[in-house]
N, C-alpha and C positions, 0 to 999 in steps of 0.2 A: 752252157748258159750264154744267151745272147747279150752282148754289151750294147748300151744305147748312149749316144753322144750327149754331153752336157749342153744345155741350151745356151750357155754363155761362152765357154771356151772350146766347145766341141770335143773335149776329152772323152774317150771311151770309159763309161762308168757301168758298174754293176746295177742292175735294176733294183737291187735291195739296198743300195747305198743311200744314206740320208743326206750326204753332202758330197760335192765333187772333190776328189782327192787332190786335184790339181789347183783349182781356183777357189775352193771352199764355198761355192754357191749352194745354199740349201736346196735339197731336191725332194720331191714327193716320191717316196719309195713305193715299189710295187706298180708303178705306172709304166706303160710301154711308151708313152710320149711325155717326157718330163715337162713340168711347168715350174715357173718361178713361184716360190711360196707367196711373194708379196704382189703377185699379179692380181689386180682387182677384178672381181667378178661383176656381172651385170647387176646382181642384187646389191652388192656393196656400193656400186656406182649410184644406184637409185637412192639408197639411204643417205649417202654422202651429199647428194644434191638436195634432198629434202632437209637435211640438217643445216646446210648453208642457207637455203631459202628461208627457213624459219629464223635463223639467226639474223639474216638481213632485215626481215620484217620486224623483228624485235628491236633492232637498232634504230630503224626508221621511226618506230612508234615512240621510243625513248626520246629521239631527237625532236620529233613533232611536239611531244608534250613539253619538253624543255623550252622550245620556241614559244609555244602558247603561253606558258607561265611567264616568260620574259616579256612578251608583248602585252600581257594583261596585268603586269605588276602595277601597283598603285602609282608609281612615278610616271610610267608610260601613259597610264590612263589620264593622269592629271595634265600631262603635256598635250594630249589629244584634246582634252576639254578646253585648255587655255588657247590652243591654236584655233579651234572652232569659234570660240567666243571672240577672239581677236579678228578673225576673218569677217564675222557677222557684223561686228561693230564698225570696222573700217568700211565695209560695203555700204552700211546705212549712212555713214558720214559722207561717203562719196556721192550718194544720191542727193543729199542736201546740197553739196558743193555744185553738183551738175545743175540742180534747180536754180541756184543763185546765178549761174552763168547765163542761162537761157531766159530768165525772168520768171517770177512767181509772185502771186498776190499774197497778202498778209494771212488770210485764212488758210490757204493751201500750205504756206510755209509753216504755220503753227501745227497743222495736221502732220506734216512730214517729220516735224521734230518729235512727235509723240513716239513714233516707232524708233527713231534714232536714240532717243532718251532711254527707252526700255532696253535695247540691246547694249547700249553703253553702260548702263547700270549693271547689267548682268556681267559684262566684261570686267567691271571694277570689282565685282564680288569674287570672281574666280581667278583673275590674273594675279600673279605675285607682284610685289612692289618693284617698280622699275620704270624705265623710260617709255615703254609701250603703253603701260597702264596710265602713266601720267599724261602721255601724249593724247590718248583717247579722251581722257577727262578734260584736258585743256581745250581740245577742239570742240567738244560738246558744249563747254562753258561759253566759248565764243559765239557759237550759233545761238545759245540761249540769251546772251547779252544783246545780240542783234534783235532778237525778238522783243526783248524788254524796251529797247529804244523805239522800235517800230510801234509798239502798242502804247507807249507813253505819248507819242506824237499824234496818235489817232489818224485823222485824215489831213492833218497839217503837214507842211513840208519842212517844218523846223520846230524846235522847242526851246523856250527860254530856260537856261540852265545856269548852274553855278557850281564851283569846285567844292564848296563847303555848305553845311547845313546853315541856312540863314537864321538870324535872330528874329523870332516871330513875336517878341514882346512889344507892347505899346501899339500906338496907332501909326499909320503910314502918313507922314506929314506932306509928302510930295510924291511925284512919279517915281523917283529913284527908290524911295522906301517901298513903294508898291511892287516894284520889280524885284526888290530884294526878297520880299515876302512870297512872291509867286514863283520864283525860280525853283527848278527841280534839281535837288542834290543827287538823286539816284542817277539821273542822266549825266550829271557832272562827274560822278565817280567813274562811270563807264568811259566818258570822254577822256578823263585823265589816264585811265588804264591803257587805252589804245592810242593816246595822243591825238585825239580828234580835235581839230581846231574849234575853239569857241569864239564866235565872231560878234563883235559889238559895234554899234553905230553905223552911220551911213556909208563909211569907208570900209566896214567889216574888219576892223583891227582885231588881231588875235589877243584875247585877254582871258581872265579867269572867270568872267561873268558875261553872259550874252547868249547868243543862239547857236545851236548846232544844227546843221542842215541834214535832213533825213538821208538824201541820196548819198552825200559824202560820208556820213557816219556809217551807213550800212556797208558801203564799198570798202571802207577801211577795216571794219570788223571782219567782213567776209574774206578779205585778203589775208588777214592774220590767221583765220581759221584754215584757209587753203594751205598756207605755208606750214602750219603745225601738222596738218593732215599728211602732207608730203613727207615731212621728217619722220612722222610716226610710221607711215607705211614702209619707208626705207629701213627703219630700225627693226620692224617686225620681220622683214626679209632676212636681215643679217642674223637674227636669232633662231632661224629654222635649222 
């Protein structure tokens, strides 16, 4: 009987042996060229590759689904909506700011505010309470206050104003009484809010009753709006 060497230790083994008597390596009995029992065949390799590939595809699918659910969660969606509303509102307000820098007439200013008011109102509806929401609201209010002053003055360069609602009872006995009755408390409230000088008399002393100058009033209000817009823009960046 011809002995055949073990493929591991090269010990001479019987062709009928199931294991090598020296090293214990399992053998395929009856073969003239012993093989390792755990040696993978080409068929086994193919199935192993397919199994690994399917497992990898399954893992990628699960990971993708989990990522999708995370990115489309209500909290994430709300954040996206808030960020978009913030960007649109700030962009609309920046357009108003740019227009006041280069010069704009009263009608075009009013038209520009229509879009700014719409996107600002939307931002106020979807944004959570906080500095960004308050900043957008405050900036828009300033631009609307400027519009109020502008339209109250009409084509005049100034308006007679007072800090409080005048007493309109009785007759006006003299010119001072007439001015008391004709002064505009709405413009006076805006002047007080933005510390716009109210000038009276030939030397233009600052008082609580007199005239506010259109160019001066608009400049002060627009500067307040610009500063508020700058702060709000910076705050929005820090919250990203």
